[in-house]
C-alpha positions in Angstrom: 29.0 -4.9 -4.6 29.4 -2.7 -1.4 26.6 -0.3 -0.4 29.3 2.4 -1.0 29.4 1.6 -4.7 25.7 1.3 -5.5 24.2 4.6 -6.8 20.4 4.8 -7.6 19.8 5.9 -11.3 16.9 8.2 -12.4 13.9 6.5 -13.6 11.7 7.9 -16.5 8.0 7.2 -16.5 7.1 6.6 -20.1 4.9 4.4 -22.0 5.1 3.4 -25.7 2.1 4.5 -27.8 1.7 0.9 -29.1 0.9 -0.1 -25.4 -1.8 2.3 -25.2 -3.2 1.4 -28.4 -3.2 -2.2 -27.5 -5.1 -1.3 -24.2 -7.7 0.7 -26.0 -8.3 -2.2 -28.4 -8.9 -4.6 -25.7 -11.1 -2.3 -23.9 -13.2 -1.9 -26.9 -13.4 -5.6 -27.6 -14.5 -6.6 -24.1 -16.8 -9.5 -23.9 -19.2 -8.6 -21.2 -21.0 -11.1 -18.8 -24.6 -11.2 -17.9 -25.8 -10.1 -14.5 -29.0 -10.4 -12.7 -31.6 -7.5 -12.8 -30.8 -5.1 -9.9 -27.9 -7.1 -8.7 -25.8 -3.7 -8.2 -22.7 -4.5 -6.4 -24.2 -7.3 -4.2 -22.5 -10.0 -6.3 -19.2 -8.1 -6.9 -18.4 -5.4 -9.4 -21.7 -3.7 -10.8 -21.9 -4.5 -14.5 -23.3 -0.9 -15.5 -20.8 0.9 -13.5 -18.1 -1.2 -15.0 -19.3 -0.5 -18.6 -19.3 3.2 -17.9 -15.8 3.1 -16.4 -14.4 1.0 -19.3 -15.9 3.3 -21.9 -14.4 6.4 -20.2 -10.9 4.3 -20.0 -11.1 3.5 -23.9 -12.3 6.8 -25.2 -11.4 9.7 -22.8 -9.0 8.7 -20.2 -5.6 10.5 -20.7 -2.9 8.2 -19.1 0.0 10.4 -20.7 -1.4 13.2 -18.7 -1.6 11.2 -15.5 1.8 9.6 -16.0 3.2 13.2 -16.5 1.7 14.2 -13.0 3.2 11.1 -11.5 6.5 11.9 -13.1 6.6 15.2 -11.2 7.9 13.2 -8.2 11.6 12.1 -8.3 11.7 8.5 -9.4 14.9 6.0 -9.1 15.8 2.4 -9.4 18.5 0.8 -7.5 19.7 -2.8 -7.3 19.0 -4.5 -4.0 19.8 -8.1 -3.5 19.4 -8.8 -7.0 16.4 -7.1 -7.8 15.9 -3.5 -9.2 13.6 -1.6 -6.7 11.8 1.5 -8.0 11.3 4.2 -5.5 10.2 7.8 -5.2 12.7 9.7 -3.1 12.0 13.4 -2.2 14.5 15.1 0.2 13.3 18.1 2.0 14.3 21.5 1.5 14.4 21.9 5.4 17.7 20.7 7.0 17.5 18.0 9.5 14.4 16.5 8.2 13.4 13.1 9.4 13.9 10.1 7.0 10.6 8.1 6.4 10.2 5.0 4.4 6.4 4.5 3.5 5.2 1.1 2.2 2.0 0.5 0.3 -0.3 -2.3 0.2 -2.6 -4.2 -2.4 -4.2 -3.4 -4.8 -1.8 -0.4 -5.2 1.9 0.9 -5.4 3.8 3.9 -4.9 0.6 5.5 -6.1 -0.9 5.4 -2.6 1.5 8.1 -1.4 1.6 10.2 -4.5 -0.6 13.0 -2.9 1.1 13.0 0.4 4.7 13.4 -0.6 4.7 17.1 -1.0 2.8 17.6 2.3 5.4 15.6 4.3 8.6 16.9 2.5 7.6 20.7 2.5 5.1 21.2 5.4 5.8 24.9 5.6 4.4 25.4 1.9 1.3 23.7 2.9 0.4 25.5 6.2 2.1 23.2 8.7 5.3 23.6 10.9 8.5 23.4 8.8 10.2 21.6 11.7 8.0 18.7 10.9 9.6 17.9 7.7 10.5 14.4 6.4 12.8 13.0 3.8 10.4 10.5 2.1 11.2 7.3 0.3 8.4 5.5 -1.2 9.4 2.2 -2.7 7.4 -0.3 -4.9 7.4 -3.9 -3.3 9.1 -6.1 -5.8 6.2 -7.6 -8.0 4.5 -4.1 -7.7 4.7 -1.1 -9.9 8.0 -0.5 -11.6 10.0 -2.8 -9.4 11.3 -6.0 -10.6 9.1 -9.0 -10.4 10.8 -11.8 -8.4 11.6 -14.8 -11.0 11.5 -17.5 -8.2 9.5 -17.6 -5.1 7.5 -14.7 -4.0 8.9 -12.4 -1.3 7.1 -12.2 2.1 6.9 -9.1 4.2 9.8 -10.1 6.4 12.0 -10.3 3.2 10.7 -6.9 2.0 11.5 -5.4 5.3 15.1 -6.6 4.9 15.3 -5.1 1.5 13.9 -1.8 2.7 16.6 -1.7 5.4 19.4 -2.1 3.0 17.8 0.5 0.4 17.9 3.0 3.4 21.4 2.4 4.0 22.2 2.9 0.2 20.3 6.2 0.4 22.6 7.1 3.5 20.0 6.9 6.1 21.2 5.0 9.4 18.2 5.9 11.5 14.7 6.4 10.2 11.0 6.2 10.7 8.7 3.6 9.0 4.9 3.9 8.0 2.5 1.9 6.1 -0.9 0.2 5.7 -2.1 -3.1 4.6 0.8 -5.2 3.4 2.8 -1.9 4.0 1.9 -2.2 7.8 3.2 -5.8 7.8 6.3 -4.7 6.2 6.8 -1.9 8.6 6.1 -4.0 11.5 8.8 -6.2 10.6 11.2 -3.5 10.0 10.5 -2.5 13.5 10.8 -6.1 14.8 14.1 -6.9 12.8 16.0 -3.7 12.8 14.9 -1.9 16.2 18.4 -0.4 16.3 17.5 1.6 13.1 13.8 2.3 13.1 13.1 5.0 15.7 9.5 4.7 15.6 6.8 2.9 13.6 3.3 4.1 12.4 0.6 2.0 11.0 -3.0 2.3 9.8 -4.1 -1.1 10.9 -3.1 -3.7 13.3 -3.0 -6.6 10.7 -5.5 -9.6 10.9 -6.2 -11.1 14.2 -3.8 -13.9 15.0 -3.5 -15.0 18.7 -1.5 -18.2 19.9 -2.9 -18.3 23.4 -6.2 -19.0 25.1 -9.0 -16.7 23.8 -10.3 -16.4 27.3 -7.1 -14.3 27.9 -8.4 -11.6 25.5 -10.7 -8.8 26.5 -14.4 -8.8 25.5 -13.7 -6.2 22.8 -10.8 -8.3 21.4 -12.9 -11.4 21.3 -15.7 -9.3 19.6 -13.2 -7.9 17.1 -12.1 -11.7 16.3 -15.5 -12.5 15.7 -16.5 -9.4 13.3 -13.1 -10.1 11.5 -14.3 -13.9 10.8 -17.6 -12.5 9.6 -15.7 -10.1 7.3 -13.7 -12.8 5.9 -16.5 -14.9 5.2 -18.5 -12.3 3.3 -15.3 -10.3 1.8 -12.6 -12.6 1.8 -12.8 -14.6 -1.3 -10.2 -12.6 -3.1 -7.6 -13.2 -0.4 -8.3 -16.9 -0.3 -7.7 -17.1 -4.2 -4.7 -14.9 -4.0 -3.0 -17.0 -1.2 -3.9 -20.3 -2.6 -4.1 -20.2 -6.5 -3.2 -16.7 -7.5 -1.7 -18.0 -11.0 -5.1 -19.2 -12.1 -6.6 -15.9 -11.7 -3.5 -14.0 -13.1 -4.2 -15.3 -16.7 -7.4 -13.8 -17.0 -6.6 -10.6 -15.2 -3.4 -10.3 -17.3 -5.2 -10.6 -20.7 -8.3 -8.6 -20.0 -8.1 -5.0 -18.8 -11.8 -5.0 -18.0 -11.2 -8.0 -15.9 -8.5 -6.4 -14.1 -10.6 -3.2 -13.5 -13.4 -5.4 -12.0 -10.9 -7.0 -9.6 -9.4 -3.8 -8.3 -12.2 -1.3 -8.6 -14.4 -3.4 -6.3 -11.8 -3.3 -3.7 -11.2 0.4 -4.1 -14.9 1.2 -3.7 -15.6 -1.1 -0.8 -12.6 -0.5 1.4 -12.6 3.4 1.1 -14.6 5.7 3.0 -18.0 6.6 1.5 -19.8 5.1 -1.4 -17.3 5.9 -4.1 -14.3 6.7 -1.5 -13.8 10.1 -3.0 -11.9 8.6 -5.9 -12.4 10.4 -9.4 -12.5 8.2 -12.4 -9.0 9.5 -13.3 -7.7 8.5 -10.1 -9.2 5.0 -10.2 -8.0 4.4 -13.6 -4.5 5.6 -12.9 -4.0 2.9 -10.1 -5.4 0.2 -12.5 -3.4 1.4 -15.6 -0.2 1.2 -13.6 -1.0 -2.5 -12.9 -2.0 -3.2 -16.6 1.2 -1.5 -18.0 3.7 -2.9 -15.5 1.9 -6.5 -15.9 2.1 -7.1 -12.1 -1.2 -8.3 -11.0 -0.1 -11.8 -10.8 3.1 -10.9 -9.1 1.4 -8.7 -6.7 -1.2 -11.6 -5.8 1.6 -14.1 -5.3 2.8 -12.1 -2.2 -0.4 -13.2 -0.4 0.8 -16.9 -0.8 4.3 -15.9 0.5 2.8 -14.0 3.5 0.4 -17.0 4.3 3.4 -19.1 4.8 5.2 -17.1 7.4 5.6 -19.1 10.5 3.1 -18.4 13.4 5.8 -17.4 15.8 6.7 -14.6 13.7 3.1 -13.4 13.8 3.0 -13.5 17.6 6.0 -11.3 18.1 5.3 -7.9 20.1 6.7 -4.7 18.6 8.7 -2.9 21.2 9.7 0.1 19.0 7.4 3.0 19.7 4.4 2.5 17.8 1.6 4.8 16.6 -1.7 3.8 15.0 -4.2 5.7 13.0 -7.3 3.8 12.8 -9.5 5.5 10.2 -13.2 5.5 10.4 -13.8 4.0 6.9 -11.3 1.2 7.0 -12.0 -2.5 7.3 -11.6 -4.7 10.3 -10.5 -2.0 12.7 -8.9 -3.3 15.8 -9.5 -2.2 19.4 -7.1 -0.3 21.4 -6.6 -3.4 23.6 -5.4 -5.5 20.9 -3.1 -2.7 19.7 -1.4 -2.5 23.2 -1.2 -6.1 23.4 0.7 -6.4 20.2 2.9 -3.2 20.1 4.4 -0.7 22.2 1.6 1.7 21.2 2.5 5.3 22.3 -0.2 6.9 20.4 -3.6 5.8 19.0 -5.9 7.8 17.2 -9.2 7.4 15.2 -9.6 9.9 12.6 -13.1 10.4 11.5 -12.7 10.5 7.7 -10.6 8.2 5.5 -10.6 4.6 4.8 -8.2 1.9 3.7 -6.2 4.2 1.4 -6.3 7.0 3.7 -3.0 8.4 2.5 -4.6 9.0 -0.8 -8.2 9.6 0.3 -7.3 12.2 2.9 -3.7 13.3 2.3 -3.7 16.4 4.5 -5.2 14.3 7.4 -2.8 11.5 6.8 0.1 13.9 6.7 -1.0 15.5 10.0 -1.1 12.1 11.6 2.5 11.5 10.7 3.7 14.9 11.8 2.2 14.4 15.2 3.3 11.0 15.8 6.8 11.4 14.8 7.4 14.7 16.5 8.8 13.4 19.6 11.4 11.2 17.8 13.0 13.7 15.6 16.2 14.0 17.6 16.9 10.4 17.3 18.1 10.2 13.8 
């Protein structure tokens, strides 16, 4: 089918009452593990904190209200390369707005950008310059959220970037900007690498994990120090990634069967990767993200993308991005790269270090994140 014949269809967010009843029953029947006294978060998710969260999830959390709030954004689905891709697409009321595709990471979905979409599409209403408006597209990566789960091999970031290029064609955007963090940074990088004629500029909130094919003596002192810090972080915090890139299916059985287990797997990352002790997330915000995973049954398929990305050939990881690149390295994020590394690996035309916000900056600090995007993309607006 040609792109001209493909038409996105509206997608309605709706959950069957039976699915919510089953969720509550499972939460109430949770079989809790023991934990050493005063372990807190030192061994992983804190038992007492999770008991409280699960109790609230079972008895008070109003998913229907949260779903209705998410549904205020315009949702669509469209087939691309045999997969139905779910995406949020909000056109700006401002003529000539710059098209922008935002890509999420793990453990989240389009949810990551749900707060920032209105700030980007209608900046004038939010105290910013209307000339900085964007047409915003926020897809769910296949295997995440409401997009189809691949039935065969999981897709890697290069393949997802190819899907996004086709999606933007379907939506009528020949030239556009790209932005993302975590896996979304990886996808945005490959959009710029493989489609430089279409991506006018790319913005990322990280520099990816340190991968270098040369002699480490060629690196600057700060780059070598960052490599060392990253290795220390991986040894202390990277067990989840080792599981997800090697044996994701084993973990998927328990996480797909126990909502409390799923919450333990995700909430520990939301807490430790965000800025501040609790990252500024409310209980409702944490549970909205986790409930999306539970209801869509995507924890296993989302984890399998780690395995796909681990198999990307090293020569792909060594490529330098020549498309103008911007980086906002938020103060509370993990494994923060130095300027020298960003300039080595990309045509970095703007690098900032916001003093607030962590790994989920678009959700934690939406106003600050929106301003970062407005300022970075401003010089490229005449190119689309």
